[in-house]
VEXGU-531049 format. One line per 5 residues: number of its first residue (from 1); their letters; for each residue x, y, z of N, C-alpha, C. Coordinates in Angstrom, 1 decimal. Example, Ala and Ser with C-alpha at 12.3 -4.5 7.8 and 13.67 -1.06 7.14 Angstrom:
1 = AS = 13.2,-5.7,7.8,12.3,-4.5,7.8,13.2,-3.3,7.8; 12.8,-2.2,7.1,13.7,-1.1,7.1,12.9,0.0,7.9 $
% end
This chain:
1 = MGVCS = 33.6,-76.5,192.7,34.0,-77.0,191.3,33.2,-76.2,190.3; 33.8,-75.6,189.3,33.2,-74.7,188.4,32.3,-75.5,187.4; 31.4,-74.8,186.8,30.6,-75.5,185.7,31.4,-75.6,184.5; 31.4,-76.8,183.9,32.3,-77.1,182.8,31.5,-78.0,181.8; 30.3,-77.6,181.4,29.6,-78.3,180.3,30.1,-77.9,179.0 $
6 = SSNGP = 30.1,-78.8,178.1,30.6,-78.5,176.7,29.6,-78.9,175.7; 29.5,-78.1,174.6,28.5,-78.4,173.6,29.0,-79.5,172.7; 30.3,-79.9,172.9,30.8,-81.0,172.0,30.9,-82.3,172.7; 30.3,-82.5,173.9,30.4,-83.8,174.5,29.9,-83.7,176.0; 30.1,-84.7,176.7,29.7,-84.7,178.1,30.5,-83.7,179.0 $
11 = NIELS = 30.0,-83.5,180.2,30.7,-82.6,181.1,32.1,-83.0,181.3; 33.1,-82.1,181.2,34.5,-82.3,181.6,35.0,-81.3,182.5; 36.1,-81.5,183.1,36.7,-80.6,184.1,38.0,-80.0,183.6; 38.1,-78.7,183.8,39.4,-78.0,183.4,40.5,-78.5,184.4; 41.7,-78.6,183.9,42.8,-79.0,184.8,43.1,-77.9,185.8 $
16 = PLAKQ = 43.6,-78.3,187.0,44.0,-77.2,188.0,45.0,-76.2,187.4; 45.9,-76.7,186.5,46.9,-75.8,186.0,46.2,-74.8,185.1; 45.3,-75.2,184.2,44.5,-74.3,183.4,43.8,-73.2,184.2; 43.1,-73.6,185.2,42.4,-72.7,186.1,43.4,-71.7,186.7; 44.5,-72.2,187.2,45.5,-71.4,187.9,46.1,-70.3,186.9 $
21 = EVAEK = 46.3,-70.7,185.7,46.8,-69.8,184.7,45.8,-68.6,184.5; 44.5,-68.9,184.4,43.5,-67.9,184.2,43.4,-67.0,185.5; 43.4,-67.6,186.6,43.3,-66.9,187.9,44.5,-65.9,188.1; 45.7,-66.3,187.7,46.9,-65.5,187.8,46.8,-64.3,186.9; 46.3,-64.6,185.7,46.2,-63.5,184.7,45.1,-62.4,185.2 $
26 = LGVDV = 44.1,-62.9,185.8,43.0,-62.0,186.3,43.4,-61.4,187.6; 44.3,-62.0,188.3,44.7,-61.5,189.7,43.6,-61.8,190.7; 43.0,-63.0,190.5,41.8,-63.4,191.4,42.2,-64.8,192.0; 41.8,-65.0,193.2,42.0,-66.3,193.8,41.2,-67.4,193.0; 41.9,-68.4,192.6,41.3,-69.4,191.7,40.1,-70.0,192.3 $
31 = NKIVF = 40.0,-70.1,193.7,38.8,-70.7,194.3,37.6,-69.7,194.4; 37.8,-68.5,193.9,36.7,-67.5,193.8,36.2,-67.3,192.4; 36.5,-68.2,191.5,36.1,-68.1,190.1,35.3,-69.3,189.7; 34.1,-69.1,189.1,33.4,-70.2,188.4,33.8,-70.2,187.0; 34.4,-71.3,186.5,34.9,-71.5,185.2,33.8,-72.2,184.3 $
36 = VLGGN = 33.6,-71.7,183.1,32.6,-72.2,182.2,33.2,-72.4,180.8; 33.1,-73.7,180.4,33.5,-74.0,179.0,32.4,-73.6,178.0; 32.8,-73.6,176.7,31.8,-73.3,175.7,30.6,-74.2,175.7; 29.5,-73.6,175.3,28.2,-74.4,175.3,27.1,-73.6,176.0; 26.0,-74.3,176.3,24.8,-73.6,176.9,25.0,-73.7,178.4 $
41 = SVQKG = 25.9,-72.9,178.9,26.2,-73.0,180.4,26.4,-71.7,181.1; 26.2,-70.5,180.4,26.4,-69.3,181.1,25.4,-69.1,182.3; 24.2,-69.4,182.1,23.2,-69.3,183.1,23.6,-70.2,184.3; 24.0,-71.4,184.0,24.4,-72.3,185.1,25.6,-71.8,185.9; 26.5,-71.2,185.2,27.7,-70.6,185.8,27.3,-69.4,186.7 $
46 = YDEAV = 26.3,-68.6,186.3,25.8,-67.5,187.1,25.1,-68.0,188.3; 24.2,-69.0,188.1,23.5,-69.6,189.2,24.4,-70.2,190.3; 25.5,-70.9,189.8,26.4,-71.5,190.7,27.2,-70.4,191.5; 27.6,-69.3,190.8,28.3,-68.2,191.5,27.4,-67.6,192.6; 26.1,-67.3,192.3,25.2,-66.8,193.2,25.0,-67.7,194.4 $
51 = AKKLT = 24.8,-69.0,194.2,24.6,-69.9,195.2,25.8,-70.0,196.2; 27.0,-69.9,195.6,28.2,-70.0,196.4,28.7,-68.6,196.9; 27.9,-67.6,196.6,28.3,-66.2,197.0,29.6,-65.8,196.4; 29.9,-66.2,195.2,31.0,-65.8,194.5,30.6,-64.7,193.5; 31.6,-63.9,193.0,31.3,-62.8,192.2,32.1,-62.7,190.9 $
56 = HIHLM = 32.6,-63.9,190.5,33.4,-63.9,189.2,33.1,-65.2,188.4; 32.7,-65.0,187.2,32.5,-66.1,186.2,33.5,-65.9,185.1; 34.3,-66.9,184.7,35.2,-66.8,183.6,34.7,-67.8,182.5; 34.4,-67.2,181.3,34.0,-67.9,180.1,35.2,-68.3,179.3; 35.5,-69.6,179.2,36.7,-70.0,178.5,36.5,-69.8,177.0 $
61 = AGTHV = 37.5,-69.9,176.2,37.5,-69.8,174.7,36.4,-70.7,174.1; 35.7,-70.2,173.2,34.6,-70.9,172.6,33.3,-70.1,172.4; 32.3,-70.7,172.0,31.0,-70.0,171.8,30.0,-70.4,172.9; 29.5,-69.5,173.6,28.5,-69.7,174.7,27.2,-69.2,174.3; 26.2,-70.1,174.2,24.9,-69.7,173.7,23.9,-69.5,174.9 $
66 = VKGDD = 23.3,-68.3,174.9,22.3,-68.0,175.9,21.0,-68.3,175.3; 20.3,-69.4,175.7,19.1,-69.8,175.1,17.9,-69.2,175.9; 16.7,-69.4,175.3,15.5,-68.9,176.0,14.8,-67.8,175.1; 13.7,-67.3,175.7,13.0,-66.3,174.9,13.3,-64.8,175.3; 14.3,-64.7,176.2,14.6,-63.3,176.7,16.0,-63.3,177.1 $
71 = YMVFE = 16.4,-62.1,177.7,17.8,-61.9,178.1,18.2,-62.8,179.3; 19.5,-63.0,179.4,20.0,-63.6,180.7,20.1,-62.4,181.7; 19.4,-62.5,182.8,19.3,-61.4,183.7,20.3,-61.5,184.9; 21.0,-60.3,185.1,21.9,-60.2,186.3,21.2,-59.4,187.4; 20.9,-60.1,188.5,20.3,-59.4,189.6,21.4,-59.1,190.7 $
76 = HPMTV = 22.5,-59.8,190.6,23.6,-59.7,191.6,24.9,-59.2,191.0; 25.7,-58.4,191.7,26.9,-57.9,191.2,27.8,-59.1,190.7; 28.4,-59.0,189.6,29.2,-60.1,189.0,30.2,-59.5,188.0; 31.4,-60.1,188.0,32.4,-59.9,187.0,32.4,-61.1,186.0; 32.2,-60.8,184.7,32.2,-61.9,183.7,33.4,-61.6,182.8 $
81 = SGDGR = 34.3,-62.5,182.8,35.5,-62.3,181.9,35.6,-63.4,180.9; 36.3,-63.1,179.8,36.6,-64.1,178.8,38.0,-64.2,178.5; 38.4,-65.1,177.5,39.8,-65.2,177.1,40.2,-64.2,176.1; 39.3,-63.3,175.7,39.6,-62.3,174.7,38.5,-62.2,173.7; 38.3,-61.0,173.1,37.1,-60.8,172.3,37.3,-61.6,170.9 $
86 = DKTFV = 38.5,-62.1,170.6,38.7,-62.9,169.5,38.6,-64.4,169.8; 38.3,-64.7,171.1,38.3,-66.1,171.5,37.1,-66.6,172.2; 36.5,-65.7,173.0,35.2,-66.0,173.7,34.1,-65.3,173.1; 33.0,-66.0,172.8,31.9,-65.4,172.1,30.6,-65.8,172.8; 29.7,-64.9,173.0,28.4,-65.1,173.6,27.3,-64.7,172.5 $
91 = EGNGF = 26.4,-65.6,172.3,25.3,-65.3,171.3,24.0,-66.0,171.7; 23.0,-65.7,170.9,21.6,-66.2,171.2,20.8,-65.1,171.8; 21.0,-64.8,173.1,20.4,-63.7,173.7,21.5,-62.9,174.5; 21.2,-61.6,174.7,22.2,-60.8,175.4,22.0,-60.8,176.9; 22.6,-59.8,177.5,22.6,-59.7,179.0,21.7,-58.5,179.4 $
96 = QIKGA = 20.9,-58.7,180.4,20.2,-57.6,181.0,20.6,-57.4,182.4; 20.9,-56.1,182.8,21.4,-55.8,184.1,20.3,-55.1,184.9; 19.9,-55.8,186.0,18.9,-55.2,186.9,19.6,-55.0,188.3; 19.0,-55.4,189.4,19.6,-55.4,190.7,19.6,-54.0,191.3; 20.3,-53.8,192.4,20.3,-52.6,193.2,21.2,-51.5,192.5 $
101 = KNQNC = 20.7,-50.3,192.5,21.4,-49.2,191.8,22.8,-48.9,192.4; 23.0,-49.2,193.7,24.3,-48.9,194.3,25.3,-50.1,194.1; 25.0,-51.0,193.2,26.0,-52.1,192.9,26.4,-52.0,191.4; 27.3,-52.9,191.0,27.9,-52.8,189.7,28.2,-54.2,189.1; 28.1,-54.4,187.8,28.6,-55.5,187.1,29.7,-55.1,186.1 $
106 = TFMDL = 30.6,-56.1,185.9,31.7,-55.8,185.0,31.8,-56.9,184.0; 32.0,-56.6,182.7,32.2,-57.6,181.6,33.5,-57.2,180.9; 34.3,-58.2,180.6,35.6,-57.9,180.0,36.1,-59.1,179.1; 36.8,-58.6,178.0,37.5,-59.5,177.1,36.6,-60.6,176.5; 35.6,-60.2,175.8,34.7,-61.2,175.1,33.9,-60.5,174.0 $
111 = TVQKT = 33.3,-61.2,173.2,32.4,-60.7,172.1,31.0,-61.2,172.3; 30.1,-60.2,172.3,28.6,-60.6,172.3,28.1,-60.3,170.9; 27.5,-61.4,170.3,27.2,-61.3,168.9,25.9,-62.0,168.5; 25.3,-61.6,167.4,24.1,-62.3,166.9,23.0,-62.5,167.9; 22.8,-61.5,168.7,21.7,-61.6,169.7,20.3,-61.3,169.2 $
116 = EANGL = 19.3,-61.8,169.8,17.9,-61.5,169.4,17.6,-60.0,169.6; 18.0,-59.4,170.7,17.7,-58.0,171.0,19.0,-57.3,171.3; 19.0,-56.4,172.3,20.2,-55.7,172.7,21.3,-56.7,173.1; 22.6,-56.3,172.8,23.7,-57.1,173.3,23.8,-57.0,174.8; 23.7,-55.8,175.3,23.7,-55.6,176.8,22.7,-54.5,177.1 $
121 = FGCDG = 21.8,-54.7,178.0,20.8,-53.8,178.3,20.8,-53.5,179.8; 21.2,-52.3,180.2,21.1,-51.9,181.6,19.7,-51.3,181.9; 19.0,-52.0,182.7,17.5,-51.6,182.9,17.2,-51.2,184.3; 17.4,-49.9,184.6,16.9,-49.3,185.8,17.5,-50.0,187.0; 18.7,-50.4,187.0,19.3,-51.2,188.1,20.8,-50.9,188.3 $
126 = MSYDC = 21.6,-51.9,188.4,23.0,-51.7,188.6,23.7,-51.0,187.5; 24.7,-50.3,187.8,25.6,-49.7,186.8,26.5,-50.9,186.2; 27.1,-50.6,185.1,28.0,-51.7,184.5,29.2,-51.1,183.8; 30.2,-51.9,183.8,31.5,-51.5,183.1,31.7,-52.6,182.0; 32.1,-52.2,180.8,32.6,-53.1,179.8,34.0,-52.8,179.4 $
131 = LRLHF = 34.9,-53.7,179.5,36.3,-53.5,179.1,36.7,-54.5,178.0; 37.1,-53.9,176.9,37.6,-54.6,175.8,36.5,-55.6,175.3; 35.3,-55.2,175.1,34.2,-56.0,174.5,34.0,-55.6,173.1; 33.4,-56.5,172.3,33.0,-56.3,171.0,31.5,-56.7,170.9; 30.6,-55.8,170.5,29.2,-56.1,170.3,29.0,-56.1,168.8 $
136 = DKCGN = 28.6,-57.2,168.2,28.5,-57.3,166.7,27.2,-58.0,166.3; 26.5,-57.5,165.3,25.3,-58.1,164.7,24.2,-58.3,165.8; 24.1,-57.4,166.7,23.0,-57.6,167.7,21.6,-57.2,167.1; 20.6,-57.9,167.4,19.3,-57.8,166.8,18.6,-56.5,167.1; 18.9,-55.8,168.1,18.4,-54.5,168.4,19.6,-53.5,168.4 $
141 = SGVSA = 19.8,-52.9,169.5,21.0,-52.0,169.7,22.2,-52.8,170.3; 23.4,-52.3,170.2,24.5,-53.0,170.8,24.5,-52.9,172.3; 24.5,-51.7,172.8,24.6,-51.4,174.3,23.5,-50.4,174.6; 22.8,-50.6,175.7,21.7,-49.6,176.1,21.8,-49.4,177.6; 21.6,-48.1,178.0,21.4,-47.8,179.4,20.1,-47.0,179.6 $
146 = FKTKG = 19.2,-47.7,180.4,17.9,-47.1,180.7,17.9,-46.8,182.2; 17.8,-45.5,182.5,17.8,-45.1,184.0,18.9,-45.7,184.8; 20.1,-45.8,184.1,21.3,-46.3,184.8,22.5,-45.7,184.2; 23.7,-46.2,184.6,25.0,-45.7,184.0,25.8,-46.9,183.5; 26.3,-46.7,182.3,27.2,-47.7,181.8,28.5,-47.1,181.4 $
151 = RLTNC = 29.6,-47.8,181.4,30.9,-47.3,181.0,31.5,-48.3,180.0; 32.0,-47.8,178.9,32.7,-48.7,177.9,34.1,-48.2,177.7; 35.0,-49.2,177.9,36.5,-48.9,177.8,37.0,-49.7,176.7; 37.5,-49.1,175.6,38.1,-49.8,174.5,37.2,-50.9,173.9; 36.0,-50.5,173.7,35.0,-51.4,173.1,34.6,-51.0,171.7 $
156 = QVTNC = 34.1,-52.0,170.9,33.6,-51.8,169.6,32.2,-52.3,169.5; 31.4,-51.5,168.8,30.0,-51.8,168.5,29.7,-51.7,167.0; 29.5,-52.9,166.4,29.4,-52.9,164.9,28.2,-53.7,164.4; 27.7,-53.3,163.2,26.7,-54.1,162.5,25.5,-54.4,163.2; 25.1,-53.6,164.2,23.8,-53.9,165.0,22.6,-53.4,164.2 $
161 = HKCGI = 21.5,-54.0,164.5,20.2,-53.8,163.7,19.7,-52.4,163.9; 19.8,-51.8,165.1,19.4,-50.4,165.3,20.5,-49.6,165.7; 20.5,-49.0,166.9,21.6,-48.1,167.3,22.8,-48.9,167.7; 23.9,-48.2,167.7,25.1,-48.8,168.3,25.1,-48.7,169.8; 25.0,-47.5,170.3,24.9,-47.2,171.8,23.8,-46.3,172.0 $
166 = VSTNG = 22.9,-46.6,173.0,21.8,-45.7,173.2,21.7,-45.5,174.7; 21.5,-44.2,175.1,21.2,-43.8,176.5,19.8,-43.2,176.6; 19.0,-43.8,177.4,17.6,-43.4,177.6,17.4,-43.1,179.1; 17.3,-41.8,179.4,17.2,-41.3,180.8,18.3,-41.9,181.6; 19.5,-42.0,181.0,20.7,-42.6,181.7,21.9,-41.9,181.2 $
171 = TMEIE = 23.1,-42.5,181.6,24.4,-41.9,181.2,25.3,-43.0,180.7; 25.9,-42.8,179.6,26.9,-43.7,179.0,28.3,-42.9,179.1; 29.3,-43.6,179.6,30.7,-43.0,179.6,31.5,-43.9,178.7; 32.3,-43.3,177.8,33.0,-44.0,176.8,34.5,-43.5,176.8; 35.4,-44.4,176.8,36.8,-44.0,176.8,37.7,-45.1,176.1 $
176 = GEETR = 38.9,-44.7,175.7,39.8,-45.7,175.2,40.0,-45.5,173.7; 41.3,-45.6,173.3,41.6,-45.3,171.9,41.2,-46.4,170.9; 40.8,-47.6,171.5,40.3,-48.7,170.6,38.8,-48.6,170.4; 38.2,-47.6,170.9,36.7,-47.4,170.7,36.3,-47.3,169.2; 35.3,-48.0,168.8,34.8,-47.9,167.5,33.3,-48.2,167.4 $
181 = IDNNN = 32.5,-47.3,166.8,31.1,-47.5,166.6,30.8,-47.3,165.1; 30.6,-48.4,164.4,30.4,-48.2,163.0,29.5,-49.3,162.4; 28.9,-48.9,161.2,28.1,-49.8,160.4,26.9,-50.4,161.2; 26.3,-49.6,162.0,25.1,-49.9,162.7,23.8,-49.4,162.0; 22.6,-49.8,162.4,21.4,-49.4,161.8,21.3,-49.7,160.3 $
186 = GTHGS = 21.9,-50.8,159.9,21.9,-51.2,158.5,20.7,-51.8,158.0; 19.8,-52.3,158.8,18.6,-53.0,158.3,17.4,-52.0,158.2; 17.1,-51.4,159.4,15.9,-50.5,159.4,16.3,-49.2,158.7; 17.4,-48.6,158.9,17.8,-47.3,158.3,16.9,-46.2,158.8; 16.4,-46.3,160.1,15.5,-45.3,160.6,16.2,-44.0,160.9 $
191 = EYQHG = 15.7,-42.9,160.5,16.2,-41.6,160.7,16.3,-41.2,162.2; 15.6,-42.0,163.0,15.5,-41.7,164.5,16.5,-42.5,165.3; 17.3,-43.3,164.6,18.3,-44.2,165.2,19.7,-43.8,164.7; 20.7,-43.8,165.6,22.0,-43.3,165.3,23.1,-44.3,165.9; 24.3,-44.1,165.4,25.4,-44.8,166.0,25.5,-44.6,167.5 $
196 = LQASA = 25.5,-43.3,167.9,25.4,-42.8,169.2,24.1,-42.1,169.4; 23.2,-42.6,170.3,21.8,-42.1,170.4,21.6,-41.7,171.9; 21.3,-40.4,172.1,21.0,-39.9,173.5,19.5,-39.3,173.4; 18.6,-39.9,174.2,17.3,-39.4,174.3,17.3,-38.2,175.2; 16.1,-37.5,175.3,15.9,-36.4,176.2,16.4,-36.7,177.6 $
201 = ESFIH = 17.1,-35.7,178.2,17.5,-35.9,179.6,18.5,-37.0,179.8; 19.2,-37.3,178.7,20.2,-38.4,178.7,21.6,-37.9,178.3; 22.6,-38.7,178.6,24.0,-38.2,178.4,24.8,-39.3,177.8; 25.7,-39.0,176.9,26.8,-39.8,176.4,28.0,-39.0,176.5; 28.9,-39.3,177.5,30.2,-38.6,177.7,31.3,-39.4,177.1 $
206 = LLSPL = 32.1,-38.7,176.3,33.3,-39.2,175.7,34.5,-38.6,176.4; 35.4,-39.5,176.9,36.6,-39.0,177.6,37.6,-38.5,176.6; 38.0,-37.2,176.7,39.0,-36.6,175.9,40.3,-37.5,175.8; 40.8,-37.7,174.6,40.6,-37.0,173.3,39.5,-37.5,172.4; 38.7,-38.5,172.9,37.7,-39.0,172.0,36.7,-37.9,171.6 $
211 = TKEGI = 36.2,-38.0,170.4,35.1,-37.1,169.9,34.0,-38.0,169.2; 32.8,-37.5,169.2,31.8,-38.3,168.5,32.0,-38.4,167.0; 32.7,-37.4,166.4,33.0,-37.6,165.0,34.1,-38.6,164.7; 35.0,-38.8,165.7,36.1,-39.7,165.5,35.8,-41.1,165.8; 34.8,-41.4,166.7,34.6,-42.8,167.1,33.4,-43.4,166.4 $
216 = STNNN = 32.5,-42.6,165.9,31.2,-43.1,165.4,31.2,-42.8,163.9; 31.3,-43.8,163.0,31.4,-43.6,161.6,30.6,-44.6,160.8; 30.2,-44.2,159.6,29.6,-45.2,158.7,28.3,-45.8,159.2; 27.6,-45.1,160.1,26.3,-45.7,160.6,25.2,-45.1,159.7; 24.2,-45.9,159.5,23.1,-45.6,158.6,22.0,-45.0,159.3 $
221 = GGGNY = 20.8,-44.8,158.6,19.6,-44.3,159.2,19.8,-42.8,159.5; 19.7,-42.5,160.8,19.9,-41.1,161.3,21.3,-40.6,161.2; 22.3,-41.5,161.1,23.6,-41.0,161.0,24.4,-41.5,162.2; 25.6,-40.9,162.4,26.6,-41.3,163.4,26.2,-40.9,164.8; 25.5,-39.9,165.0,25.1,-39.5,166.4,23.9,-38.5,166.3 $
226 = GGPGT = 23.1,-38.6,167.4,22.0,-37.7,167.4,21.0,-38.0,168.6; 19.8,-37.4,168.5,18.9,-37.4,169.6,18.9,-36.1,170.4; 17.8,-35.9,171.2,17.7,-34.6,171.9,18.5,-34.5,173.1; 19.2,-35.6,173.5,20.1,-35.6,174.7,21.4,-35.0,174.4; 22.4,-35.1,175.3,23.7,-34.5,175.2,24.7,-35.6,174.9 $
231 = IETVN = 25.5,-35.3,173.8,26.7,-36.2,173.5,27.9,-35.2,173.4; 28.8,-35.4,174.3,29.9,-34.4,174.4,31.2,-35.0,174.9; 32.3,-34.4,174.5,33.6,-34.8,175.1,33.8,-34.1,176.4; 34.3,-34.8,177.4,34.6,-34.3,178.7,36.1,-34.6,179.1; 36.6,-33.8,180.0,38.0,-34.1,180.5,38.1,-35.1,181.6 $
236 = SF = 37.0,-35.4,182.3,37.0,-36.4,183.3,35.6,-36.9,183.5; 35.5,-38.1,184.1,34.2,-38.6,184.5,34.0,-38.3,186.0 $
% end
């Protein structure tokens, strides 16, 4: 039985029909998904999935608050899906990806907003994929890859405190015509922070026809892209 705590009242349970509709849309067996209603329950959903050896959490429409003094940490491969970036919201603290480097986490169809630090931070562990995500008003950078690889497909990163996307000794891969990186670095305005930031020995690869000039606009501080690393358009990943 999935975690179904709600911030608006006592624990309730989704109907079997509602669960089945989500499962069919995702193409996943309904019994292999932990369903989470809005409220302070993302961590509980993750813990339940790990305990049951499941690898899919679905965050229903609403606002999901990650509380505590630090990130919610993923040590195990997991797919986290939402009902859409205009319907499912995660705020408070963002996600940190650790775990084994030969494994992967996937996040899809939700918005991560108003976080204390990075919206999503890959930290020397699993690679990660983000599909149709929006990162908005994150307290540090929107998305970061440190000694790992991240891929963003049709994602937007807007209004974050520092960089939009940053690669540090890692690789970021970006694709999709809905990609948009704008209005980041609005508070600090540091010349060393950019919409797209690649540190030394780091890479940000944009799948053609995307270009850094086309996807990263109206960012403050150091501008739309920069750093000593490589930011380039490629024909394949």
